Structure formats: C-alpha cells, structure tokens
C-alpha positions as CSV (number, residue, x, y, z in Angstrom):
1,M,102.6,83.2,85.5
2,A,100.0,81.3,87.6
3,T,99.4,82.1,91.2
4,Q,101.1,79.8,93.7
5,H,100.4,78.9,97.3
6,A,102.8,78.9,100.2
7,T,102.7,77.4,103.7
8,D,104.6,77.9,107.0
9,A,106.9,75.0,105.9
10,D,107.8,76.3,102.4
11,F,107.4,80.1,102.7
12,D,111.2,80.8,102.8
13,S,111.9,78.8,99.7
14,V,108.9,80.0,97.8
15,V,109.0,83.7,98.8
16,R,112.1,84.8,100.6
17,Q,114.5,83.0,98.3
18,S,112.9,84.0,95.1
19,D,115.0,85.6,92.4
20,T,112.1,87.9,91.4
21,P,109.8,90.1,93.5
22,V,106.9,88.2,95.1
23,V,103.5,89.6,95.8
24,V,102.1,87.7,98.8
25,D,98.4,87.7,99.5
26,F,97.6,86.9,103.1
27,W,94.0,85.8,103.1
28,A,91.4,83.5,104.7
29,E,88.5,81.5,103.2
30,W,85.8,83.3,105.4
31,C,87.1,86.8,104.4
32,G,84.7,88.6,101.9
33,P,87.2,91.3,100.9
34,C,89.9,88.6,100.4
35,R,87.6,86.9,97.9
36,M,87.4,90.2,96.0
37,V,91.2,90.7,95.9
38,G,91.9,87.1,94.9
39,P,90.9,87.4,91.3
40,V,92.6,90.8,91.0
41,L,95.9,89.2,92.1
42,D,95.3,86.2,89.8
43,S,95.0,88.7,86.9
44,I,98.1,90.5,88.0
45,A,100.0,87.2,88.1
46,E,98.9,86.4,84.5
47,E,99.7,89.9,83.1
48,H,103.0,90.7,84.8
49,D,105.9,88.2,84.3
50,S,108.2,90.4,86.4
51,V,106.6,89.2,89.7
52,K,105.4,86.0,91.3
53,V,102.1,86.0,93.1
54,V,101.8,83.7,96.1
55,K,98.8,83.2,98.4
56,V,99.1,82.3,102.1
57,N,95.9,81.2,104.0
58,V,96.4,82.7,107.4
59,D,94.1,80.2,109.1
60,D,96.2,77.3,107.9
61,N,99.6,79.0,108.2
62,Q,99.4,81.0,111.5
63,A,103.2,80.9,112.2
64,I,104.1,82.9,109.0
65,A,101.1,85.2,109.5
66,A,102.3,85.9,113.1
67,K,105.9,86.4,112.0
68,Y,104.8,89.2,109.7
69,G,102.3,90.7,112.1
70,I,99.3,90.1,110.0
71,T,96.3,91.4,112.0
72,S,94.0,92.6,109.1
73,I,93.3,90.8,105.9
74,P,93.5,91.0,103.0
75,A,97.1,92.0,103.5
76,V,99.2,92.2,100.3
77,Y,102.9,92.4,100.8
78,V,105.7,92.6,98.2
79,F,108.9,90.8,99.1
80,N,112.0,91.8,97.2
81,N,115.4,90.2,97.8
82,G,113.8,88.3,100.7
83,E,112.5,91.3,102.6
84,V,109.2,93.2,102.8
85,A,109.4,96.1,100.4
86,K,105.8,97.3,100.3
87,Q,102.5,96.6,102.0
88,S,98.8,97.1,101.2
89,I,96.0,96.4,103.7
90,G,92.4,96.0,102.6
91,A,90.6,95.3,99.4
92,K,91.6,97.6,96.6
93,P,90.8,97.6,92.9
94,K,93.4,96.3,90.4
95,S,94.3,99.8,89.2
96,A,95.2,100.9,92.8
97,L,97.3,97.8,93.4
98,E,99.1,98.1,90.1
99,K,99.8,101.7,90.9
100,E,101.1,100.9,94.5
101,F,103.3,98.1,93.2
102,A,104.3,99.6,89.8
103,E,108.0,99.6,90.6
104,F,107.9,95.8,90.9
105,L,105.4,95.1,88.1
106,G,107.5,96.7,85.4
107,A,104.5,99.1,84.8
C-alpha cells in the first residue's frame, strides 16, 4: 500500500478512524534523519498490507504535532483503534522498526 499524507484537517479521518493500524511518521523537510526514515517507511508500506503508513509534516501541521506532544523528529507512532499504541523516536534502520512494530506488521 502506498504511503499517504495527513494534515491537521483530516488526521482524525485518515488515522484515528482507520480500520487497520496506522504507522504515522511525524517529520519535517529540513530534518536529515527524517529523510533517512522516509524511504524505510515507504518500503514498510509496500511490504506490509496489514498497516497503513501516513506522513505528517510537523511544520505544516503544528496543531496535530502539538496534540501528540511531538518535540523530537522523526517520531514514528503506531495508532491502533484510534489510539497511540507504540512510539519510536529518532532514525532507526528498517529491521529495528519492523521489530518494534512486529505485532502490527503481521511479522
């Protein structure tokens, strides 16, 4: 499944109301580690049909970033049944993210 984007306006409908777990990448254009994690999450989105991967640009969507207390990026959160189920802060390799989120990836 391709990576999607969410905004302050549609975050609830895209993420919180999803029928499947959602991996949310809170990122910014200027963030070097975010640019390293982006392709990793794109790959996870393509390889794991059990989750949806959504990216939220924190510069453009400050309200949702503030709501979830995003102070360091990249911040990768997994939402399940509309609530935060797991969090990972900082750039990590694909294997580490897959291990952390295994219960949601069907791995």
